[in-house]
N, C-alpha and C positions, 0 to 999 in steps of 0.2 A: 836925587833924580830931578831932572829939569821939568818945568811945568808942561812943556809940549809933549815930552815923553810920557808923563803921567796921564795926560789927556788922551793920548793915543792908546795907551794900555787899557784905560777905562772903557773907551769906545770898543775896543776889541772884546773885552769881557761881556759887554752887553750884547754884542752881535752873536757871540758864542752861545749865550743863554737863550736868545730868541731862536737860534738855529736848533738848539736842543729841544725846545718846546715844540717846534714844528715837527721835528723828527718823531717825538713822542706821540703827537696827535696822529701822525700818519701811521705809525705802528699800531696804535690803538684802533684806528679805523680799519686797518688791514685785518687785524686779528678778529675784531667784532663783526665787521660787515662782510669781509671776504672769506675768512676762515670759518666764521660762525660756530664757535666752540660749544660743546655741550655744557649745559648748566642744570642745576636742580632748583626747583621753586615749589612752595606750598601755597595752594589756594584754599583759604579757610572758609568755613561755613557755607559750603555749596548745598543748596536745598535738594532734598531727595524727591524724586518723582516715582510714584508707585504706578506700575504698569499692570495690565490685566485686571483692573478694578471692576470692569464689566462682568468678569467671571465671578467675582465676589457677589455682586448684586444678583446674578442669576441663582446663586446659592442662598440668597436672602441673608447675606453677611455684609458687614461694614467694619472698617478699621476704627478703633477707638482713638488711637494716637497717630493717625496717618498724616498729620500736618505739623508735626513737631520736630522733625529730624533734619539735621544737616551733617555733612561729612567734610573733614579736612583732607584734601587730596594733594599728595606730593608727586610731582611729575619731573621727568628728566628728558632732555633732548636739545636740539640746536637752539641756541639762545634766542634767535629771532622769533621762532615759533613759540617757544616756551613763554616768552614775555607777552605774547599776544593772546594767551589763554586767559579767560576770565569766567565768571559765574554764568555768563549768558551763552557761551559756546562750549562749556564743559557740563556734561550731564551725568548725574548719579542716579542710576535706576535700580529699583527693587521690584522683582516680579512676585506678585501676591496670588497668582493663579493657582498655586499648589495648595492653598489653604482650603480645607474642606469643612471645618466646623469651628465653633467658638473656642477661644483659648489663646494662649501666648505662643508666639513663634519667633525663632531666630532666623532671619533671612539675610542672605549674602548680598552685598552691594556690588553693582556692576558699573564700571566707569566707561563712558563713551567720550573719546577724545576727538578734537576737531582736526588733528593732523596725524598722519600715519607714522611719521618719524619721531613721535613722542611716546614715551612709555610711562606707566604708572609705577612708581617705586614705593609707594606707601599710601595708605588710607586709614583714617581714624574717625569713627570705628569702622572695622571691616565688615561687621554684621550688625544688624538692627534688631532690637527686641520690639515686636509689635503685638497688639492684642486685637483679636477679632471678636465682634459681638454680633448678635442677631439684629437684623434690620427690621425696625418696628414702625408702625404708623398709628397715630391716634388722632381723633377728631374732637375739637373743642369749640364751644361757643366763644364768640369775641365780645368782651365787655369793654364799654367805653368809659374811661375814668377821666373825670374832669378835675383839673388842678387849679387852685386859685379861687378867687371870689369875683363874681360879676359886679359891675358898678352899682352903687346905691341900692335901690329897692328891686333891682333885677335878680332873678333867680334862674336856676337851671331847670328846664322842663324835660321833655322826652329826649332820650339819646338813642340813636340807631346806628348800626354798623352794617355795611354791605361789602362782602357777604356776612351773614350772621354767624357763620362758623367756618373754620379752616381745618385742613389736614396737615399734620406735622409728621415728618419722617426723619428717622435718625437711629442711633444705637439704642437698643432696648433699655440699657441701664440709665440712659438720660431721659428717654421718652417716658418711662414708667414714673419718673419723678415730676413730670409736668402736672401741675394742679389747675392752672388757669392760663388764659391768653387774653391780653388786653391791648388797647391803644390808649395813650395818654394825650390829653388835649388841655392846653392852658386857656382858661376862660377869664383870666384876670381883667377886670374893668370892661368887660364886654357888655354891649347893650343891644346886640342883634344876633340872630341865629348864625351859627358857624357851620360851614360846609367845606370839607377839604379831604385830604388823604393823610394817613399816618402809618408809620412803621409798627410792626408787631413787637410786643414785649411779652416774654414767656416767664411765668412764675412757678416756683416749686413750693415746697413746704415752708410755712411761716412767711409767705409772700416774698421769698428771696428770689431775685431775678436770676434766671438761667441764661447764660451767654455761652453759646457753643456754635462754632462754624460747621459742626457736623450735622446740625439740624437744617432741614429744608422745608419750605412752606408751600402750600398750594397757591397762596397769594402772598406776595412780598409786602404789598401795601393794602390798606383797608380804607374804603370810602366811609365817611361818617357825616352825620348831621346832628347838631346839638341845638335844641331850642333854648333861646335866652328870652325869658318872659318878664314883664313888669308885674310886680306883686303889690298887693294892697289888702288891707283889712277892712271888711264891710260887715254891716249888721245882717242878721238873719231875719227875714220877714216871714212870719207865719201865715200860711194860707190854709183855711179850714174848709172842708166839704160842707155842703148844705146840711147834712145830717149831724154835723158836729158843732153847729153854731151855739148850742146851749153850753157846750164845754168851753168854747171860746169866751162866752159871756161870763162864766163862773170861775175860770182859771186864768192865771197869768204865769209867766216864767218865774221859777224860783231864782232867788238872788245868786245862788251857786251854780245855776245852769249855764250851759254854753249859750252865748247870745251873739257872737260874731264869729267870722271865719276868715281865714286868709286865702285869697284867690290870686290867680296868676293868668296872664294871657297877653295878647298883643296890646301894646300901650294904648292904641286908639280906642280899644274896647274898655280896658281897665279904667282909664281916666274918666269915663262917663258913668261908672258904676259906683253907687254908694250903699247898695244892699243887694241881697240875693234872696229870692223867694224859695220856699219849700214847695214840694209837690203837695197837692191837696191832702190834708190830714183827715182821715175818717175815724169814726168811733172805734172801728176794729183795730186801729193803730194805737189806741190809748190803753195802757196797762192799768191794772187795778191800783198800783202804787203811784199813779199820776205821772209816770214816765211815758214819753212818746218817742218812738224811733222814726225819724224823718229822713227823706231823701231830698237833696237840694235840686232845684230845677235850674241847672246851669245853662247859660246861653252858649251857642256854638262858638268855639274858639276860646272859652274861658274854663278854667278848672280850679279845683281847690288844691291846696298844698297838703294833701292827705286824703282821707276818706271823704266821699260825698254823702255818706250816711252818718247821722248823729243821733244820739239819745239825749233828749231834752227833758228836764225836770220841771214839773209844774206844781204850783201851790194854789190853794183856793184864794180868790181875790181878796176876800175879807181878811184872811190870815196874813196875806202879803202886805196889806195896808196897815196892819197893826204895828 
């Protein structure tokens, strides 16, 4: 075959192929867009929406597993409409209004389609197993839990939560297991009071955290205030009433007695303190065994890290000097 004839034949083949492709595309477009044939398609994991839940609440009931269900829905209809169906415009409904008491129920799913010319040809599962429980409420005090350690000689003082208690509502089987309610606050390296808001943490037996979307709270966030105080160890200065001067003259603190105390307060107050006085000791305060229960006379804004009442042990001065 001559060169020109081969070239002409090759060009003809290419043209024929291009023509065939164009015809195929046109046919596909005609079939898909104009004819719009029926097809089947499965939309998986469509969330279930429970209806008539207000009727459950009126009966003092709640679903234990009302937020765990999805359904695979198989639909059939014109291709254009079927392909436009998704989880946002396809609804799977379950009516719970017929539930009258606690227990397990098998409820039928209802599919609501966005187009009238589409039909449901299958759904998996077709029915749902749900459990109804009593709707219960409990009121618990709110505890503020500090985590971490303040900087240096700083310590945690008073912790307050507002409100001091909250109400929790949910399934009785969960609510009955609630032991305490708290908020957690990180105090690491803090040197000043902390005021803020925090989310609630619910604890069950053994301080295990309870996490459930079925619980609702009268307050979602709690205001809190935590004092962060400067601490210091200072000597105890004994103050005797006029009638106890003879005891002061004849007795001194025993070597094994408490002689100092740790105090805490605002830094400007603590830095200027080296001792803390007792309230006046009377003869009535002194026991026969030489022990004296004293109360510290703390300045405003300063406190002890512990009790403000101490029992001191005394020994005769002569014996102490031996």
